[in-house]
Steps between C-alpha positions, in 0.01 A plus 500: 500500500462225236297622207257329263411644162140448390509500121128415483204556725395222736253447780576752782557212740821407310657836579367490855638146550844597367510811714427288807805295405712819507506599132431842356288476189521743205264524209537733198189462282636706206836321473586290197781252425784752481390671819491168689841402357641827631390447863473121543851482648367669814262218585519169677165377367277557198130429461368450150201381303534569125585870449854442374736213433775452756756389247874442532571864417304645787596222742867587435428839666328337798817468708316479835199298392433190716148403378241562234139441596270418208142566603361207298610167368671556163865603494546572128561872558798422724835369374513233770829355378673840518346568840623170640848557362502831688376339824156654483215280625187499283181458698163448334159419644318228305342380823322835531273486194470130419150472650385797293640348181341163575160657556528722192590207274204304625271807467603554136442132422152505653422817310607337172326168561171662604490774236472758770648789300278431200186427706537807710533726198199338335270535805598866530380545140169323560600160358409183695691230312513189717596223258759717333666543843497136612818453699777248547600336831847468647395170655644204312760706311876451526685818597868513408720746687845598375714639785417374844626776726301735716232596244476162329439329833254770610296442185506122549378542860204717383403238245471234766123541546420472129553124454754558222815298443795732560843423351816710518841511330794694632839470335684603815303316765414137575322303769221755553192281450252558782127505568451776248717396203676215325850558363537392139741525209455769236405223254217379728382855542483536119296180483250553780435873539165665431578828679855637503611755762841671481689588818858555384740797525614682190848370411694422186348152520140613532510793255229416245493146632135475399520515124342304213723198553433492873122531455506234228659255748174469696297192406169673582371840417561707815402805693793724601550717813796734531555690821883483481670733247370623164808410299471135599231483230547598134170680441502461123529120538234495770258693276560244222433219743177666619385534139574136421335374826824352635457744785129501596525815709752707687522693832781754481594724789827586325595590141822509309425865408492632856795730437277705262270771629165386366338822615719700263486276199249556223292199395679462165835490678421218739675170430295297249494190717363709787226657290392147400523372857271764646222416254481140617212407731690201633780716644493656848745781564612691810773766542771304687310513829489131600731563797373853553253481789469725805605200715800407286622861508534470876639141490768589246626778726496276804695230313776742402527636855527148639771407252699808583474407869642155421775648283611725786430236768259730676267327745 
């Protein structure tokens, strides 16, 4: 029987779907990198989220591996080049959580513009400060999206009822203007944007793409939304831009420090830029959960099962 190695947990329907296709699924919750490297040669498929990196070293041991299923969109923890050289198909599922990301980005923006975090805390402490919590409308603003794939387009679609002008730039895609968005150059995006939303993968090109020079290229002072990857934004430079007013506010579902265990760090050992960031009232934070809904959990699993069916030409 063909076997699939679950390196991470996933929605039970993923295992059930693969078993219906004739695979046996194994999961070893206590295993770490060396353990997986020792046994991966026994498997035809591997399912992963972010527990380990499937690098060239471990893939060299995967002599029977036909596919890797990434339960999510980003592929930075898989050496895709090495996998392709070895004839291993890399399957991800950006279609599965794009709606969740689009909704989350919009929710964070509405929370920021309407002072919902601040107002909620004040009311709970007996303060009724109406003028101090006067909000800002999305209507009439220009939203600039960088990266017009599954999540970028989902965000644009959800903005369609707000009477905003929505522009998008994608270095690797052209001809995508539609009822929700107008394709523009990066230069036009720098000129017109009021609200910037990032929807790019983490690559060598996008690593710390948003730095002081990048932020300084915008003609207007902007609001920033990042639901992509934390290391796309250099936090130290973002904090400086927030202090100067170049960035008027930020919604961050992801942080460049995500590899650290915040629960186990003492306050005086947290990165300085992060300690400054969390004191700012014009910053909304969430723990990398934009694509992490109950519905997306099921849809991600279904997407991987469907792509395995296509790979094996199963009808």
